[in-house]
C-alpha positions in Angstrom: 22.6 -1.2 5.7 21.6 -0.3 9.2 18.0 -0.9 8.3 18.8 -4.4 7.1 20.6 -5.1 10.3 17.6 -3.9 12.3 15.3 -6.2 10.3 17.8 -9.1 10.9 17.7 -8.4 14.6 13.9 -8.3 14.6 13.8 -11.6 12.7 16.2 -13.3 15.1 14.2 -12.1 18.1 11.0 -13.4 16.5 12.5 -16.8 16.0 13.1 -17.1 19.7 9.9 -18.0 21.6 11.0 -15.8 24.6 11.4 -12.6 22.6 8.8 -13.2 19.9 6.3 -10.6 21.3 9.0 -8.0 21.7 10.2 -8.6 18.1 6.6 -8.2 16.8 6.2 -4.9 18.8 9.5 -3.7 17.2 8.2 -4.7 13.8 4.9 -2.8 14.4 6.7 0.3 15.6 8.9 0.3 12.6 6.4 -0.5 9.8 2.9 0.0 11.0 2.6 3.6 9.8 4.2 2.9 6.4 1.9 0.0 5.8 -1.1 2.1 7.0 -0.4 4.9 4.5 0.2 2.4 1.7 -3.2 0.8 2.4 -4.9 4.1 3.1 -3.9 5.5 -0.3 -5.5 2.5 -2.0 -8.8 2.3 0.0 -9.1 5.9 1.1 -11.4 5.3 4.0 -9.6 5.4 7.5 -11.7 2.7 9.1 -11.3 0.3 6.1 -7.5 1.0 6.2 -7.4 0.3 9.9 -9.2 -3.0 9.4 -7.0 -4.0 6.5 -3.8 -3.1 8.4 -5.0 -5.3 11.3 -5.5 -8.2 8.9 -2.1 -7.5 7.3 -0.3 -7.7 10.6 -2.2 -10.9 11.6 -1.0 -12.5 8.4 2.6 -11.2 9.0 2.4 -12.7 12.6 1.2 -16.1 11.2 3.6 -16.2 8.3 6.8 -14.7 9.7 8.1 -18.0 11.0 8.2 -19.1 7.3 9.9 -16.0 6.1 13.1 -17.1 4.3 15.1 -13.9 3.9 15.0 -14.3 0.1 13.3 -10.9 -0.1 13.7 -7.8 2.1 11.3 -7.8 5.0 9.5 -4.6 4.1 8.9 -5.7 0.5 7.5 -9.0 1.8 5.2 -7.0 4.1 4.2 -4.6 1.3 3.3 -7.6 -0.9 0.9 -8.8 1.9 -0.6 -5.3 2.3 -1.0 -4.9 -1.5 -2.7 -8.2 -1.8 -5.0 -7.4 1.1 -5.9 -4.1 -0.6 -6.7 -5.8 -3.9 -8.7 -8.4 -2.2 -10.7 -5.8 -0.3 -11.4 -3.7 -3.5 -12.4 -6.9 -5.4 -14.8 -7.9 -2.5 -16.2 -4.4 -2.4 -16.9 -4.5 -6.1 -18.4 -8.0 -5.9 -20.5 -7.2 -2.8 -22.0 -4.1 -4.3 -22.1 -5.7 -7.8 -20.6 -2.6 -9.3 -17.7 -1.8 -11.6 -14.4 -0.5 -10.4 -15.3 2.9 -11.8 -18.2 3.0 -9.4 -16.0 1.9 -6.5 -13.4 4.6 -7.5 -16.3 7.2 -7.6 -17.3 6.0 -4.1 -13.7 6.3 -2.9 -13.5 9.8 -4.4 -16.7 10.7 -2.6 -15.2 9.4 0.7 -12.1 11.4 0.1 -14.0 14.7 -0.3 -16.1 14.1 2.8 -13.4 12.7 5.0 -12.1 14.8 7.9 -9.1 12.5 8.0 -7.9 13.9 4.6 -7.6 17.5 5.4 -5.0 18.3 2.8 -5.1 21.5 0.8 -6.9 21.8 -2.6 -3.8 20.7 -4.6 -3.4 17.5 -2.4 -7.1 16.7 -2.8 -6.9 17.2 -6.5 -3.9 14.9 -6.7 -5.8 12.2 -4.7 -8.8 12.5 -6.9 -6.5 12.1 -10.0 -4.9 9.1 -8.5 -8.3 7.5 -8.0 -9.0 7.7 -11.7 -6.0 5.3 -12.4 -6.5 1.6 -12.9 -5.5 -0.4 -9.7 -2.1 -1.5 -10.9 -1.1 2.0 -12.0 -2.4 3.4 -8.7 -0.3 1.0 -6.8 2.8 1.7 -8.8 2.3 5.5 -8.6 1.7 5.4 -4.8 4.7 3.2 -4.2 7.0 5.4 -6.3 5.6 8.8 -5.5 4.7 8.5 -1.8 6.9 5.7 -0.6 9.9 6.5 -2.8 10.2 2.7 -3.4 12.8 1.5 -5.9 11.5 -0.2 -9.0 13.4 -3.4 -8.1 11.6 -3.5 -4.7 8.2 -2.8 -6.4 9.0 -5.7 -8.8 9.5 -8.0 -5.8 6.2 -6.8 -4.3 4.1 -6.8 -7.4 5.8 -9.6 -9.4 6.1 -7.4 -12.4 9.2 -6.5 -14.5 11.0 -3.3 -13.8 10.4 -2.1 -17.4 6.6 -2.7 -17.1 6.6 -0.8 -13.7 8.5 2.2 -15.3 5.9 2.2 -18.1 3.0 2.0 -15.6 4.5 4.9 -13.6 5.0 7.0 -16.7 1.4 6.4 -17.9 0.1 7.2 -14.4 2.0 10.5 -14.3 0.6 11.4 -17.7 -3.0 10.6 -16.7 -2.6 12.5 -13.5 -1.2 15.5 -15.3 -4.1 15.4 -17.8 -6.7 15.1 -15.0 -5.3 18.0 -13.1 -5.0 20.1 -16.3 -8.5 19.3 -17.6 -10.2 20.0 -14.2 -8.8 23.4 -13.5 
């Protein structure tokens, strides 16, 4: 409940013209890293993730005055970040006139050459397996596995039923297990 109170305090400060910048700085400190890693796990590349996160927080700044408290603040921000990721991946696919499989291959290549991802072999294998998933399953898996997000919150972010999200997560786990088992 303390987290909700902090969000409420941030929102109240944001509504006041005199404390708006302070409120946005609090929001950045609280959520920037979470949003960054959510985006980074989708697009892999650090520079792309940085650019997208910047766009996400610009949209948050512009749209926060209209935030109606009918969702939790972080699920609202995750929805914006998720939509920005999907838009970015769609643009990348269209720009390069390639299939998502090719984009995923390129992302996997970025992962293996990145000095930003310096995880051990198991972590790298997991990331490669995640990249084989369709976008929606990848989003669901990342939100559940890495962010420990509740299905109800994911439902708010993705606009999908809890049952469908559980099924997507289950399928994602099975595909990841199969990938890891078959590539050893």
